[in-house]
C-alpha positions in Angstrom: 0.1 -0.1 0.2 1.4 3.8 -1.3 0.0 4.8 2.2 -0.2 3.9 5.4 -0.1 5.7 9.6 0.0 5.2 12.6 -1.5 7.7 15.2 0.0 8.3 18.7 -3.3 9.3 20.6 -0.8 10.7 23.4 0.9 13.0 21.4 -2.4 14.0 19.5 -0.2 13.2 16.2 -0.9 11.0 13.0 2.2 9.9 10.6 1.3 9.4 6.8 3.9 8.1 5.2 3.9 7.9 1.2 5.9 5.7 -1.2 6.0 4.8 -4.9 3.3 6.9 -6.9 0.4 7.8 -5.5 -3.3 8.4 -6.6 -5.8 10.1 -5.4 -8.4 7.0 -4.8 -5.3 5.9 -2.9 -6.0 9.1 -0.6 -9.0 9.2 -0.1 -9.3 5.2 1.3 -6.1 6.3 3.8 -8.2 9.7 4.9 -11.3 7.2 5.2 -9.5 4.7 7.4 -8.0 7.4 9.3 -10.9 9.4 10.0 -13.0 5.6 11.5 -10.2 4.9 13.2 -11.0 4.3 16.8 -7.8 7.1 17.9 -8.5 9.5 15.4 -9.2 13.4 16.7 -10.4 16.2 15.5 -7.2 18.5 15.7 -4.8 16.0 15.5 -1.2 17.1 14.6 -0.2 15.7 11.0 3.5 14.6 9.5 3.2 13.5 6.2 6.1 11.5 5.0 6.7 12.8 0.7 10.3 10.8 0.7 9.8 7.9 -0.9 7.0 8.9 -3.6 8.0 8.2 -6.9 5.6 10.2 -8.6 1.7 11.1 -8.3 -1.7 11.4 -10.4 -1.7 14.7 -11.9 -5.6 15.4 -11.9 -5.7 18.5 -10.6 -9.2 18.6 -10.7 -10.2 15.4 -8.6 -7.3 16.7 -6.6 -9.1 19.6 -5.7 -12.4 18.2 -5.0 -10.6 15.7 -2.9 -9.3 18.5 -0.5 -12.4 20.2 -0.6 -14.0 17.3 1.4 -11.4 17.2 3.8 -11.8 21.0 3.8 -15.4 21.0 4.8 -14.2 18.3 7.9 -11.3 20.4 8.9 -13.3 23.5 9.1 -16.3 21.4 11.0 -14.2 20.2 13.0 -13.7 23.9 15.2 -10.0 23.0 15.7 -7.3 23.5 13.7 -4.3 20.8 12.8 -0.9 21.6 11.8 0.2 19.4 9.5 3.8 19.1 8.4 4.9 17.6 4.8 8.6 16.3 4.9 10.0 17.1 1.3 13.2 16.2 0.2 13.2 15.7 -3.4 12.0 18.0 -6.4 8.5 15.2 -6.9 7.7 15.4 -3.5 8.0 19.6 -2.7 5.8 20.0 -5.8 3.4 17.3 -4.3 3.9 19.0 -0.6 2.9 22.6 -2.8 -0.3 21.6 -4.5 -1.2 20.8 -0.6 0.0 23.7 0.5 -2.1 25.8 -1.8 -5.6 23.8 -1.4 -5.3 25.0 2.2 -5.1 28.4 1.6 -8.6 29.7 2.5 -8.4 27.0 5.0 -8.0 28.6 9.0 -8.5 24.9 10.6 -5.2 23.6 8.8 -2.0 25.4 9.1 0.2 23.8 7.0 4.1 23.5 6.8 6.8 22.0 4.4 10.4 21.1 5.9 13.1 19.3 3.6 14.5 16.8 6.6 12.7 14.8 9.0 14.5 16.1 12.2 12.9 19.7 11.3 9.4 18.4 10.8 9.4 16.8 14.1 11.1 19.5 15.6 8.4 21.5 14.3 5.3 19.4 15.8 7.2 19.4 19.4 8.8 15.8 19.1 11.9 14.5 20.4 12.9 12.3 18.1 15.3 13.5 15.2 13.3 11.0 13.0 10.6 9.2 11.8 12.1 5.6 11.9 13.1 6.7 15.8 9.8 8.1 16.9 7.8 4.6 15.0 10.4 1.9 15.2 8.5 -1.8 13.7 6.4 -3.5 16.5 5.9 -7.5 15.5 6.9 -6.3 12.4 4.4 -3.4 11.4 6.0 -0.3 11.8 2.3 1.0 10.0 -1.6 0.5 9.5 
């Protein structure tokens, strides 16, 4: 699966890792799974790791429709979420720029982009310097 996540309810944090070719359907499916998870809570900080993506679907109309649905959910939550994207490559920076632009008029989302894991984790108030330190594999499965 090109998108996996782990929720840290005690930290108010969700970590999402993308890999390979990312589609809009993959993103929508992961979002549905996340919001249905028992540890989901409005206002959780989000660390979105785009380090391992190789490319992404460029259907901009569907992308904006997807983001509009997400924006509606965020706006109606009554909370604000800090969303930090890790984007160290040109392709990951392109994708993160699309996400950042889609949050322009959504006060409930504060999006930021960082080139390194340590910078992203620091912005989110996490003591670890890498995502792997934050999420060591448990039982052979690090993420959902």
